[in-house]
C-alpha positions in Angstrom: 123.6 90.2 41.9 125.8 93.2 41.0 127.4 93.6 44.4 126.7 90.2 45.8 129.6 88.0 47.0 129.2 84.4 45.7 128.8 81.9 48.5 128.7 78.2 47.7 128.6 77.1 51.3 125.4 75.2 52.2 124.5 74.7 55.8 122.9 71.3 56.4 120.5 70.8 59.3 118.6 67.6 60.2 115.4 68.7 62.0 114.5 65.1 62.9 110.7 64.5 63.2 108.9 67.8 63.0 105.3 68.9 62.4 104.7 70.0 58.8 103.5 73.5 59.8 106.4 74.2 62.1 108.9 73.1 59.4 107.1 75.2 56.8 107.3 78.3 59.1 111.0 77.6 59.7 111.6 77.4 56.0 109.7 80.6 55.4 111.8 82.4 58.0 115.1 81.3 56.4 113.7 82.1 52.9 112.7 85.6 54.0 116.1 86.3 55.6 117.9 85.4 52.3 115.4 87.4 50.2 115.8 90.5 52.5 119.6 90.3 52.3 119.3 90.4 48.5 116.9 93.4 48.6 119.3 95.2 51.0 122.2 94.5 48.6 120.3 96.0 45.7 118.9 99.0 47.5 121.9 100.0 49.4 124.7 98.8 47.1 126.0 96.6 49.9 127.7 93.2 49.2 126.5 91.0 52.0 126.7 87.2 51.4 123.4 85.3 51.1 123.2 82.1 53.0 122.2 78.7 51.6 120.6 75.9 53.7 119.6 72.3 53.2 117.1 70.9 55.7 116.3 67.2 56.2 113.1 66.4 58.1 110.7 63.6 58.6 107.0 64.6 59.0 104.2 62.9 60.8 101.5 61.8 58.4 100.5 64.8 56.3 99.0 65.6 52.8 100.1 68.8 51.1 98.5 70.4 48.1 100.5 72.7 45.8 99.1 76.0 44.5 98.1 74.6 41.1 96.6 71.4 42.6 93.0 70.2 42.9 91.3 69.4 46.2 89.6 66.5 44.2 92.9 64.6 44.4 92.5 64.2 48.2 90.2 61.2 48.6 89.5 61.7 52.3 87.2 64.0 54.2 88.1 65.8 57.4 86.8 62.9 59.7 88.7 60.3 57.7 91.9 62.4 57.9 91.6 62.5 61.7 91.0 58.7 61.7 94.2 58.2 59.7 96.1 60.4 62.1 96.9 62.7 59.2 96.8 66.5 58.6 96.3 68.5 55.4 97.8 71.8 54.2 97.3 73.9 51.0 100.8 75.3 50.4 102.8 77.7 48.2 104.9 75.2 46.2 104.4 74.1 42.7 102.9 70.7 41.9 99.7 69.0 43.0 99.1 66.7 46.1 101.6 64.5 47.8 102.0 62.6 51.1 104.7 62.9 53.7 105.2 60.6 56.6 107.5 58.4 58.7 110.1 56.4 56.7 110.4 59.2 54.1 113.3 61.5 53.6 112.2 65.0 53.0 114.8 67.5 51.8 114.3 71.3 51.7 117.2 73.1 49.9 116.8 76.8 50.6 119.3 78.2 48.2 120.1 81.5 46.6 120.5 80.2 43.1 122.5 83.3 42.1 125.3 81.7 44.1 125.2 78.7 41.7 123.3 79.3 38.5 120.1 81.1 37.5 118.1 78.4 35.9 115.2 76.8 37.7 114.9 73.9 35.3 118.5 73.0 35.8 117.9 73.3 39.6 115.0 70.7 39.4 117.0 68.4 37.1 120.0 68.5 39.5 117.8 67.7 42.5 116.4 64.7 40.5 119.9 63.7 39.5 121.1 63.6 43.1 118.3 61.1 43.9 118.9 59.1 40.7 122.6 58.7 41.6 121.8 57.8 45.2 119.3 55.1 44.1 121.9 53.7 41.7 124.1 53.0 44.7 121.5 50.6 45.8 121.1 48.9 42.4 117.9 50.8 41.6 117.8 52.1 38.0 115.6 55.2 38.0 115.0 58.2 35.7 112.7 61.0 34.7 109.3 60.8 33.1 108.6 63.3 30.3 106.4 66.1 31.5 106.3 64.8 35.1 108.7 66.0 37.8 110.3 63.7 40.3 112.2 60.4 40.0 110.6 57.2 38.6 111.3 53.5 38.2 110.3 51.6 35.2 109.9 54.7 33.0 108.4 53.9 29.6 106.9 50.6 30.8 103.3 49.8 32.1 105.0 49.4 35.5 106.2 53.0 35.9 106.2 54.0 39.6 107.2 57.1 41.4 109.8 56.9 44.2 110.6 60.6 44.8 108.3 63.6 44.5 109.5 67.1 43.8 107.8 70.5 44.3 109.5 73.8 44.8 108.9 77.5 45.1 111.4 80.1 43.9 111.3 83.9 44.3 114.2 86.3 43.4 116.1 83.1 42.7 115.7 81.8 46.3 114.3 78.3 46.6 112.2 76.5 49.2 110.3 73.2 49.5 112.1 70.4 47.7 111.8 66.6 47.4 110.4 63.6 49.3 112.1 60.2 48.8 110.2 57.1 49.9 112.7 55.0 51.8 110.7 52.9 54.3 107.4 54.8 54.0 104.0 53.2 54.5 102.8 53.3 50.9 99.2 52.6 52.0 98.8 56.4 52.7 99.2 57.1 49.0 95.9 55.2 48.4 94.1 58.2 49.9 95.2 60.6 47.2 95.7 60.8 43.4 99.5 61.3 43.8 100.7 64.5 42.0 97.3 64.5 40.3 98.4 61.6 38.0 95.9 58.8 37.7 97.0 55.2 37.0 100.6 55.6 38.1 101.9 53.7 41.1 104.1 54.8 44.0 106.9 52.8 45.4 109.7 52.9 48.0 113.3 51.7 48.4 112.0 49.2 50.9 109.3 47.9 48.5 111.8 47.5 45.7 114.6 46.0 47.7 112.6 43.9 50.1 114.3 45.2 53.2 114.6 48.2 55.6 117.0 50.7 54.3 119.1 52.8 56.8 117.8 56.3 56.4 120.9 58.1 57.7 123.0 56.2 55.1 120.7 57.4 52.3 120.8 61.0 53.6 124.6 61.0 53.5 124.6 59.6 49.9 122.1 62.3 48.8 124.3 65.0 50.3 127.4 63.6 48.6 125.8 63.8 45.2 124.2 67.1 45.9 127.5 68.7 46.8 129.2 67.5 43.7 126.4 68.4 41.3 126.0 71.9 42.8 129.7 72.4 43.5 128.7 73.2 47.0 130.7 73.2 50.2 128.6 71.6 52.9 128.7 72.8 56.5 127.1 71.2 59.5 
């Protein structure tokens, strides 16, 4: 980052409900633009700012499998997927299989970490922390489970359950993909997979834990509040 100007502005966009493949292609386009700016800076000695983005989206029912994941963790065949109104994609993030669907907040931070810090583990931990702090505002005590990414309730008990999945990709310190927080999601769709490849662990949602519908926009604003503090970022809309 020799000639790079530090830019801590993060442009926030809410894509609403959007097909997974369309969202993935949109992420890839932003990701490539940032990477290409970094390459140009290094090759030409220029000092162009790199952008940072944070996308919110809600996907129609879809299962995605990370690059290190196993197809065996999807418990449906093609016909059954169609019957469930769901799609399936093998993608280029870390992690195993997960589900996205209505009532779930999906967040895709596409950041040049050289604007913040160059530590991918710190990045994952801060993303988790932004969710942990958000859940605390609703009286839900959550935390991390050793060796397993994401945010969990009841850690260290027989009733451990995952409420937020994490899976990211990073190249040249630029991130993509992100987290999926179950707010009012239909948890029945998780029965069709071995979530994150982990057997015997339950999945939960804010709705299931609190017994009521949770305003999604309110949760998004709380996530952004904590994200901006943890990353010392200036959000733009």
